[in-house]
N, C-alpha and C positions, 0 to 999 in steps of 0.2 A: 813331710808331716807327718806327724805322730798322733793316731787315737787314742785318748786317755779309756782308759780303764776304771772300770767301778768293782770294787773287793766287795760285796756283801757276805756275813760274815751268818754263816747259819746251821741252828741248833736241829740234829738230826738226830734228838734225840730227847723229845721232849713229851716227857709222859702229862695225859691228859686223861682226868676222869670227871667228865661232866655229870650231872645232877640229872636224876633219868626223872621222867614225866610219865607218870605209872600208867596213865589214860592215854597215851599213846602205846606204850607198851603191849596194853590190852588192845588197843588198836589193829595193830599190828601182826597181831597175833591171829591163826586162823582161824578164821569164822566158824570155819566147821567144828570146830573143836564148842562141846554143850561149856554152860557156865561155869557151873562147876571145877571143870578142870580146866580152863582160863585163870579164876581165881586162884588153884592151884602154880600151879608159873606164876603168877606175879607173886604169891605169896614167898614162894622158894625165889625170885630176884630181888623183893627185899631182902631176905635173908644172910641172902649173898653182899648184897649189892649196902644194905644199913644195921648190920647185924646188931650194933648197940642201940638203936632206936627200937627195932622191932622187939630185943631180949627186952626191953624199956615197960613197951606198953605189954609185954607181956605177962609182967609183975604186976602191971595199974597201976606203976611213976612217969612220972614225967619224962620223957625221951631229951638224951642230949640235948644243947641246940646246937644245928647247923650252923657254920664259921662263914660269920658275913665274907662276901670279897677274896674269893681264896683262891689266886692264882694255878692251883693246880686243877680248878674243873671251873671257872669262870673267864671266859673269852675275855671282855673287859680288865677284871684284874689283872689275868697277868699280859695282859699289852701296855699294863700302866707297867707293871715289874721288869719287862725289858727293857727298860731304859735302864735299869741298874745292871743288868745283864752283859748287855757289849757284844749283844747278837740284834743283829737286823731283823732275822726271820725263824720262824721255826714249825721242823712240820710234828704238829699230833701227834705224838705216838697213843695208842689205847695204853689205861691204862686198869693196872686193880681187873675186875669181874670184864669190862671188855676187853682183855688183852689174855687172860685165863677160860675162857667158851671154853675147855674139855679141862673137865675134874676139876671144877670150881663151884660145883653145887653144894649150899654147906649140908648136902645130906650126904657129902663126898663120891656122889655121881657123876657122871655128864650130866650135862645139862640137857635135855630132848633138843632136838631140833628145832620145833619151834619157838623155842625159848633164843636161844643163841640166834638167830636165824633172826628175831625182830628185835637181841641186845645188838647187833649189827648196824640197822634201820635207824637203831636210836642213838649210836653215836655216829654213827657219816652221818645223819642231821644236822645233829650239834656240829659238825666238823665242820661241814657245809655254812652253815651258818656264822661261826666264828672267822671261816676264811672267807663268805660277804661281808661282810662288817669292818673287816681289816684284812685284805687282801696284800698287801705290803709287808704283813705281818707270818698269817701263820698258810700250811700247806695242809691241805685236811685231805692224808689218805684212806683212799675206802675200807673197810674193813670187812671181810667174808669170813662166814663157818668152814674153814678153807676146805671141809674134811667130805661137806658133799659139794658136791661137783654144780646142781645144777644149781642151788639155794645162790654157788657164790656165783654164777655163772648173770640170772635174773639182780641178783641184788649191787653184781657189780655196773650192769647195765642200768636201771634203777637210780642208782647213787655219779654214774658220768653223765648220762643223760636228762634227768631233772634237776639233781642238787647240783651238778655242773664240776665235780669234784675232776679232778687228772692224773691220780696217781692211786696205781691200787695196793695195799697192803697184804706180802704174802710171807710164810715165815721161812725158815731155811728151809726144805723139802718138804714135798705133797707125800704125809703120811709115811715115809723112811723111805720112800722114793724117790729119787733124783725129779729133775724140771722137766726131761728127753722122754718120761713115761708118756703111754702112749695114750693111756689114759682119760693123761688131761689137753689134748689135743684141745677135744669140742669149747674149753676153757679156751686154753691161746687162743679160741678163735675170737 
């Protein structure tokens, strides 16, 4: 007797750039920050995420219209577009600012850890929502601020336990070191 084999085509390099809920971003920032510091971090994120919109608003002109149903950042549009790609599933890899959490600030310096961690949380919320709505279509890996081990451990736990994500996205090395570095043992635990 032969067991039938089901082959699924999984695209593992599908960049996903969900829209940012700036109110949620503010809520993910440390509450110990004064309101002005939170405002500054949210503005920095807005300049990085939507530079054309911020520039237009600064000049007092109408901001450019946001595209409707863009598969790059809209899970519903992406699921519908998958019929044309020939893939059965996609791994939702962070794109743009979500992928470039180091050195991505509009002022050409690293974003502060609180905003990088908040952006990871926003991304993880978005991919968990996409995966929940389309469990047969999407795999959402946990995005972490990997240069800060404690923040990475906390966000990995939250994303797995609370959001139900099943994979963690790590870069090719840890700050120039191999993954067997003793410093990483708390993370691997």
